[in-house]
C-alpha positions in Angstrom: 0.0 0.0 0.0 1.3 3.4 -0.9 0.2 6.8 0.4 0.2 9.8 -1.9 -0.6 13.4 -1.1 -1.5 15.4 -4.2 -1.1 19.1 -3.7 -3.8 20.8 -5.8 -2.4 24.3 -5.2 0.0 26.2 -2.9 -2.5 29.0 -2.7 -5.1 29.4 0.1 -8.0 31.8 0.8 -6.8 31.9 4.4 -3.7 33.2 6.0 -3.6 31.3 9.3 -1.1 32.6 11.8 0.4 29.1 12.6 0.6 27.7 9.0 3.9 25.9 8.5 3.7 26.2 4.7 5.9 29.1 3.5 5.9 29.0 -0.3 7.8 31.8 -2.0 6.7 30.4 -5.4 3.1 29.6 -5.9 2.0 26.6 -8.0 -1.3 25.6 -9.5 -2.0 22.0 -10.6 -3.2 21.9 -14.2 -5.2 19.2 -15.9 -2.2 17.7 -17.7 0.0 17.5 -14.6 -3.0 16.0 -12.8 -3.3 13.2 -15.3 0.5 12.6 -15.2 0.4 12.5 -11.4 -2.5 10.0 -11.4 -0.7 7.8 -13.9 2.4 7.9 -11.7 0.5 7.0 -8.6 -1.6 4.2 -10.1 1.4 2.6 -11.7 3.9 2.9 -8.8 5.3 -0.1 -7.0 3.2 -3.2 -6.7 0.0 -1.6 -7.9 -1.9 -2.6 -4.7 -4.1 -0.4 -2.6 -3.6 3.4 -3.1 -4.3 6.2 -0.6 -4.7 9.6 -2.2 -4.9 12.7 0.0 -6.0 16.0 -1.7 -4.2 18.9 -0.1 -3.2 22.5 -0.5 -3.0 25.4 0.3 -6.7 25.0 0.2 -7.6 22.1 -2.2 -11.1 23.2 -2.8 -9.7 26.1 -4.8 -9.2 23.4 -7.4 -12.5 21.6 -6.8 -13.0 20.9 -10.5 -9.7 19.0 -10.7 -10.7 16.8 -7.7 -13.9 15.8 -9.6 -11.7 15.0 -12.6 -9.2 13.0 -10.6 -11.8 10.6 -9.2 -13.5 10.3 -12.6 -10.2 9.6 -14.3 -9.4 6.8 -11.9 -12.8 5.3 -12.2 -12.6 5.3 -16.0 -9.1 4.0 -16.3 -8.5 1.9 -13.2 -11.9 0.6 -12.2 -10.4 -2.5 -10.7 -8.1 -0.7 -8.3 -8.7 -0.2 -4.6 -8.4 3.6 -3.9 -9.1 5.4 -0.7 -9.6 9.2 -0.8 -8.8 11.8 1.8 -9.0 15.6 1.8 -7.9 18.3 4.3 -9.9 21.5 4.0 -10.8 24.7 5.9 -14.4 24.0 4.8 -15.1 27.6 3.7 -15.7 26.5 0.1 -17.6 23.3 0.8 -21.0 22.9 -0.9 -23.8 20.3 -1.1 -22.7 18.9 -4.5 -19.1 18.3 -3.2 -20.4 16.7 0.0 -22.6 14.3 -2.1 -19.5 13.6 -4.3 -17.4 12.8 -1.3 -20.1 10.6 0.1 -20.4 8.7 -3.1 -16.7 8.1 -3.3 -16.2 7.3 0.5 -13.9 10.2 1.3 -12.4 10.7 4.7 -12.5 14.4 5.5 -10.1 16.3 7.8 -11.7 19.7 8.7 -9.4 22.4 9.9 -11.5 24.1 12.7 -10.3 25.4 16.0 -13.5 25.5 18.0 -15.8 28.4 18.9 -15.9 31.6 17.0 -13.7 33.6 19.4 -10.9 31.0 19.3 -11.2 30.1 15.6 -11.0 33.8 14.5 -7.8 34.4 16.6 -5.6 32.6 14.1 -7.6 31.4 11.2 -7.8 34.6 9.2 -9.2 34.9 5.7 -7.0 36.8 3.3 -9.8 39.4 2.8 -9.9 39.9 6.6 -13.6 39.0 6.8 -14.7 36.2 9.2 -16.6 33.5 7.5 -17.0 31.4 10.7 -20.8 31.0 10.4 -20.5 29.6 6.9 -17.6 27.3 7.9 -19.6 26.0 10.9 -22.7 25.4 8.7 -20.6 23.5 6.2 -18.9 21.4 8.9 -22.3 20.4 10.4 -23.4 19.4 6.9 -20.4 17.1 6.6 -21.2 15.6 10.0 -24.9 15.1 9.1 -23.9 13.5 5.8 -22.4 10.5 7.6 -19.0 11.0 6.0 -16.0 9.7 8.0 -14.5 12.9 9.3 -12.2 14.4 11.9 -11.8 18.0 13.2 -8.3 19.2 13.2 -8.0 21.7 16.1 -4.6 23.4 16.2 -3.4 24.6 19.6 -1.1 27.6 19.7 0.2 30.0 22.3 -2.9 32.2 22.3 -5.4 29.3 22.4 -3.9 27.1 25.1 -6.1 28.8 27.7 -9.2 27.7 25.7 -8.4 24.1 24.9 -10.9 22.6 27.4 -13.6 25.1 26.4 -13.2 24.1 22.7 -13.1 20.4 23.3 -16.4 20.8 25.1 -17.7 22.9 22.3 -16.8 20.4 19.6 -18.2 17.4 21.5 -21.4 19.2 22.4 -22.0 19.8 18.7 -21.4 16.1 17.8 -18.0 16.7 16.3 -16.6 13.7 18.2 -13.5 12.8 16.3 -11.1 15.5 17.4 -7.4 15.9 16.4 -5.8 18.2 18.9 -2.7 19.3 17.0 0.1 21.3 18.6 1.4 24.3 16.6 4.6 23.0 15.1 6.6 26.1 15.9 5.1 26.7 19.4 7.5 28.0 22.1 6.3 27.4 25.6 7.4 29.2 28.8 6.8 28.0 32.4 3.5 30.0 32.7 2.2 28.4 29.5 3.4 25.0 30.6 1.3 25.3 33.8 -1.7 26.5 31.8 -1.3 23.6 29.3 -1.1 21.0 32.1 -4.2 22.6 33.7 -6.2 22.4 30.4 -5.2 18.8 29.7 -6.3 17.9 33.2 -9.7 19.4 32.6 -10.0 17.7 29.3 -9.0 14.4 30.8 -11.6 14.6 33.6 -14.3 15.6 31.0 -13.3 12.8 28.6 -13.5 10.1 31.4 -16.8 11.5 32.8 -18.3 11.4 29.3 -17.0 7.8 28.8 -18.6 6.8 32.2 -21.9 8.3 31.1 -21.9 6.5 27.8 -21.1 9.6 25.7 -17.8 8.4 24.3 -15.9 10.6 21.9 -12.3 10.4 20.7 -9.3 12.8 21.0 -6.3 11.7 19.0 -3.9 12.8 21.7 -5.6 10.2 23.9 -7.1 7.5 21.7 -4.4 7.9 19.1 -1.8 7.0 21.7 -3.3 3.8 23.0 -1.2 1.6 20.8 2.0 3.4 21.9 1.1 2.8 25.5 0.4 -0.9 25.1 3.3 -1.9 22.9 7.0 -2.0 23.8 9.0 -0.7 20.8 12.3 -1.0 22.5 12.5 2.6 23.5 13.9 3.8 20.2 13.4 6.2 17.4 11.0 4.8 14.8 10.3 7.2 12.0 7.5 6.9 9.5 8.0 5.8 5.9 8.4 9.3 4.5 9.9 9.0 1.0 9.7 5.2 1.1 5.9 4.4 1.0 4.6 7.9 1.6 5.1 10.6 -1.1 4.0 14.3 -1.5 3.4 15.3 -5.1 3.6 19.0 -5.7 1.5 20.9 -8.4 4.6 21.1 -10.6 5.1 17.3 -10.5 8.0 17.3 -8.0 8.0 14.7 -5.3 9.0 15.2 -1.6 9.1 12.7 1.3 7.2 14.9 3.7 4.9 18.0 3.8 7.3 19.7 6.2 10.0 19.7 3.4 8.0 20.9 0.4 9.0 24.5 0.7 12.7 23.7 0.0 13.6 22.2 -3.4 16.8 20.6 -2.2 14.6 18.0 -0.5 12.9 17.0 -3.7 13.4 13.2 -4.3 12.1 12.9 -7.8 9.2 13.8 -10.1 6.3 12.2 -11.8 8.1 11.7 -15.1 11.4 10.2 -13.9 10.2 8.6 -10.7 11.5 8.6 -7.1 15.0 8.3 -5.8 14.5 6.2 -2.7 18.3 6.3 -2.1 18.1 10.1 -1.7 15.0 9.9 0.5 16.9 7.6 2.9 20.0 9.8 2.7 18.1 12.9 3.7 16.9 11.1 6.9 20.2 9.4 7.7 22.3 12.6 7.2 20.1 14.5 9.6 20.1 11.8 12.4 22.0 12.7 15.5 23.8 9.5 16.5 24.8 10.9 19.9 21.1 11.1 20.8 21.9 13.7 23.5 18.4 14.9 24.4 16.3 11.7 24.5 18.8 9.1 25.7 17.4 7.4 28.8 13.9 9.0 28.4 11.3 6.7 29.9 8.5 7.6 27.5 10.3 7.3 24.1 8.0 4.6 22.9 5.1 6.9 23.6 6.5 10.1 22.3 5.3 11.6 18.9 8.7 13.2 18.6 10.2 9.7 18.2 8.0 9.1 15.2 7.6 12.4 13.3 11.2 13.0 12.2 10.6 15.9 9.8 8.5 17.8 12.4 11.6 17.6 14.6 13.9 18.5 11.7 12.3 21.9 10.9 12.6 22.8 14.6 15.9 21.4 15.7 17.7 20.4 12.5 17.8 16.7 13.5 15.1 14.2 12.8 15.5 12.4 16.2 15.7 15.5 18.4 12.3 16.9 19.2 11.7 20.5 20.2 11.5 21.5 23.9 7.8 22.2 23.5 7.2 18.7 22.1 9.0 17.2 25.1 6.8 19.1 27.4 3.5 18.2 25.6 4.4 14.5 25.4 5.2 14.2 29.1 2.0 15.9 30.1 -0.1 13.7 27.7 1.7 10.6 29.0 0.6 11.3 32.6 -3.0 11.7 31.2 -2.7 8.4 29.4 -1.6 6.5 32.5 -4.8 7.7 34.2 -6.9 6.7 31.2 -5.5 3.2 31.1 -5.9 2.8 34.9 -9.5 3.9 34.5 -10.1 1.2 31.8 -8.4 -1.5 33.8 -11.2 -1.0 36.4 -14.0 -1.2 33.9 -16.2 -4.3 33.1 -14.5 -6.7 30.8 -16.9 -5.8 27.9 -15.7 -2.2 28.0 -12.1 -3.1 28.2 -12.4 -5.4 25.2 -14.3 -2.9 23.2 -11.9 -0.1 23.9 -8.5 -1.9 24.0 -9.0 -5.4 22.6 -8.2 -4.4 19.0 -4.7 -3.2 20.1 -4.0 -6.3 22.2 -5.1 -8.6 19.4 -2.9 -6.8 16.9 0.2 -6.9 19.1 -0.3 -10.6 19.6 -1.0 -11.3 15.9 2.1 -9.4 14.8 4.2 -11.1 17.6 5.2 -7.7 19.1 6.1 -7.1 22.6 3.7 -5.8 25.3 4.5 -2.8 27.5 3.8 -3.1 31.2 0.4 -1.7 30.6 -0.1 -4.0 27.6 0.6 -7.0 29.7 -1.9 -6.0 32.4 -4.6 -5.4 29.8 -3.8 -8.7 28.0 -3.9 -10.6 31.2 -7.3 -9.1 32.2 -8.7 -10.0 28.8 -7.3 -13.5 29.0 -8.4 -14.2 32.5 -12.0 -13.3 31.8 -12.6 -15.0 28.5 
């Protein structure tokens, strides 16, 4: 299986304060390059399952090409298994496109920071006019359509004090698959650290109270870390397959290993005409790996830490793929403490709830012959004892 991100444009109708994309040259995908990109994707590697993520900028600025992309694949590769994703600010969503996504089983990632006051702090339209009401209306239409979706709530310095408030806001409106993303470039002082820890504590108590009341919802910083808590990876750096099985295709046809690198042409690893240089992709990672491991050596939560898996997020902050930023270290230690409490809560629940919430991870670890963490062993024993 290969994962391709197709950049429709580097333009956006928003100018978000925390956007990590900084393109000095602006590119627009045209129909010819679209077809060439699709041919590259559909004929790459073993021609198995393909994941295609439409991205920008704002991809709905090129909505017409998204329609054409899906139609082209249906017409020319009807036998292939293709899964579609899109990440959008939802300001240009409409009923026709929602129906189209529903028909083609899209998974939708909605960039949305919560209530109006918080959202408008950083998510600024280029014309300076707030279109929050329209965005919220479109997001609710996506929810009501039954599409598989998540809300990407970016947390930055000026929104840390409102994290709990906005988690409640999203959950109360049925937006129950929440990705709480930390601003990549966030710097955090002692005062903000204390506020962040306070907000995570409030979110944790709310999350567990809702679970106890049968109103379960997901937060990726909790639910997305379950596997890392239950599996023992050997306390080592384990980067994703950026540039190996995961490729970012720019509107000009150039290919990059990661979205964090697309603003610098020196990290280009090929193009849709000549193919990918896997050797160069590996070399980029290897040449920016700190073998002395000065920062994380001996850290007890390395298996858990996102900084030990998202190498190029580290790279744009510290210059080394295996050295996370100071802010990332702070966040991960705070989330780890919360996750310990969540697992301890589930260990005390009836076996049916334990199995429903954690059984899939335990089964996978056993099937793949991986090693359990201390928590994984406790959960596995509980499930085994009460079969």
